[in-house]
C-alpha positions in Angstrom: 4.9 15.6 -3.3 6.1 15.3 0.2 9.5 14.3 1.8 8.2 10.8 2.4 7.8 10.4 -1.4 11.5 11.0 -2.1 12.6 7.4 -2.2 9.8 6.3 -4.5 10.3 9.2 -6.9 14.0 8.5 -7.1 13.4 4.9 -7.8 11.0 5.8 -10.6 13.3 8.5 -12.0 16.4 6.2 -12.0 14.7 3.4 -14.0 16.8 3.0 -17.3 13.7 3.4 -19.5 12.9 6.7 -17.7 16.5 8.1 -17.6 16.9 7.4 -21.4 14.1 9.9 -22.1 15.4 12.6 -19.8 17.8 15.5 -20.5 19.8 14.4 -17.4 20.4 10.7 -18.0 22.8 9.7 -15.3 21.7 7.7 -12.3 20.8 10.3 -9.7 22.3 9.9 -6.3 20.3 10.2 -3.1 22.1 13.4 -2.0 21.5 15.0 -5.4 17.9 14.0 -5.3 17.4 15.5 -1.8 19.1 18.7 -2.7 16.8 19.0 -5.8 13.8 18.5 -3.6 14.9 21.1 -1.1 15.5 23.7 -3.8 12.2 22.9 -5.6 10.2 22.9 -2.3 11.4 26.4 -1.5 10.8 27.8 -5.0 7.3 29.3 -5.2 7.4 28.9 -9.0 7.5 25.1 -8.8 4.8 22.6 -8.1 5.6 18.9 -7.5 2.9 16.2 -7.7 2.5 12.6 -7.0 -0.1 10.9 -9.1 -2.0 7.9 -7.8 -5.0 6.4 -9.5 -6.2 2.8 -9.8 -2.9 1.4 -8.6 -0.8 3.5 -11.0 1.7 6.0 -9.7 3.7 8.8 -11.3 5.3 12.1 -10.8 4.6 15.5 -12.6 5.9 19.0 -12.1 5.1 22.5 -13.2 7.7 25.2 -13.3 6.3 28.6 -13.8 8.3 30.8 -16.2 6.1 33.8 -15.3 2.6 34.4 -13.9 0.9 32.9 -17.0 3.2 30.3 -18.5 4.7 27.1 -17.1 6.8 24.2 -18.3 6.0 20.7 -17.3 7.5 17.3 -17.1 6.3 13.8 -15.9 7.2 10.1 -15.6 5.4 7.0 -14.4 6.4 4.3 -11.9 7.1 0.8 -13.1 4.0 -1.2 -13.7 1.7 1.8 -14.3 -1.4 0.6 -16.1 -2.1 1.5 -19.7 -3.6 5.0 -19.9 -1.9 6.2 -16.7 0.1 8.8 -18.6 -3.0 10.3 -20.0 -4.7 10.4 -16.6 -1.6 11.9 -15.0 -1.4 14.5 -17.8 -5.1 15.4 -17.5 -4.9 15.9 -13.8 -1.7 18.0 -14.0 -3.2 20.2 -16.8 -6.5 20.6 -15.0 -4.5 22.0 -12.0 -2.5 24.2 -14.3 -5.4 25.7 -16.1 -8.2 25.6 -13.6 -6.4 26.2 -10.2 -3.3 28.2 -11.3 -5.3 29.9 -14.2 -2.2 29.6 -16.4 -2.5 30.8 -20.1 0.0 28.2 -21.4 1.8 25.0 -20.5 4.9 24.2 -22.5 6.8 20.9 -22.8 9.8 19.4 -24.5 10.6 15.8 -25.6 13.7 14.3 -27.1 13.0 13.7 -30.7 13.3 9.9 -30.4 10.9 9.8 -27.4 7.8 8.7 -29.5 5.7 7.9 -26.4 6.1 11.4 -24.9 5.5 13.0 -28.3 2.3 10.9 -28.8 1.1 11.8 -25.3 1.6 15.5 -25.9 -0.4 15.3 -29.1 -3.2 13.2 -27.4 -3.5 15.8 -24.6 -4.0 18.6 -27.2 -0.5 20.1 -27.3 0.7 21.6 -30.5 4.2 21.1 -31.8 5.7 24.6 -31.7 9.2 23.9 -32.9 12.3 21.8 -33.0 15.6 22.7 -31.4 18.1 20.8 -33.6 21.1 19.3 -31.8 20.2 21.4 -28.8 21.1 19.1 -26.0 24.4 17.1 -25.5 23.8 14.0 -23.5 27.5 13.2 -22.9 27.7 11.2 -26.1 25.8 12.9 -28.8 23.8 16.0 -29.6 20.0 15.5 -29.4 17.1 17.3 -31.0 14.3 18.6 -28.7 10.7 18.9 -29.9 8.8 21.8 -28.3 5.1 21.7 -27.5 2.6 24.2 -26.2 -1.0 24.0 -25.0 -3.1 27.2 -24.4 -5.8 27.4 -21.8 -8.4 28.0 -24.4 -7.3 24.9 -26.4 -7.5 22.9 -23.1 -11.1 24.0 -22.5 -12.1 23.4 -26.1 -10.7 19.8 -26.1 -11.3 18.6 -22.6 -13.8 20.8 -20.8 -16.2 22.0 -23.5 -16.9 18.5 -24.7 -18.0 17.4 -21.2 -20.5 20.2 -20.7 
């Protein structure tokens, strides 16, 4: 992701259907978004990506917890074609496991975000737990579902089958 991507990413992130699936659900202001980008761009543990394929656009990030484990997150632009989430996920995970040589990628989804939960399962993530009433969104406490995908599982599911 580059500075010139900021306005597009903010537009995607502030769509109501995206915000409703995020831990931070308020409409993000331009100054807040720019400050986030500046912090993330200077942090060597963070990787920010713009995904573009066959007219579909999206954003993904990896935040390294340590040298071998990272957390990830993602969302798509309006009008992304069916299957774009899978392609974005595969590209991000390929980078995580093949370029960064991570051992594990972890993710979380709000318990009522069935699309994110289904995508994690499709990509090979295993459900590792549930954090009951863990997040307060300003109105109610929400449960988070935790996922993990190990490098070996990635290779078995996605690389080994293509050799």
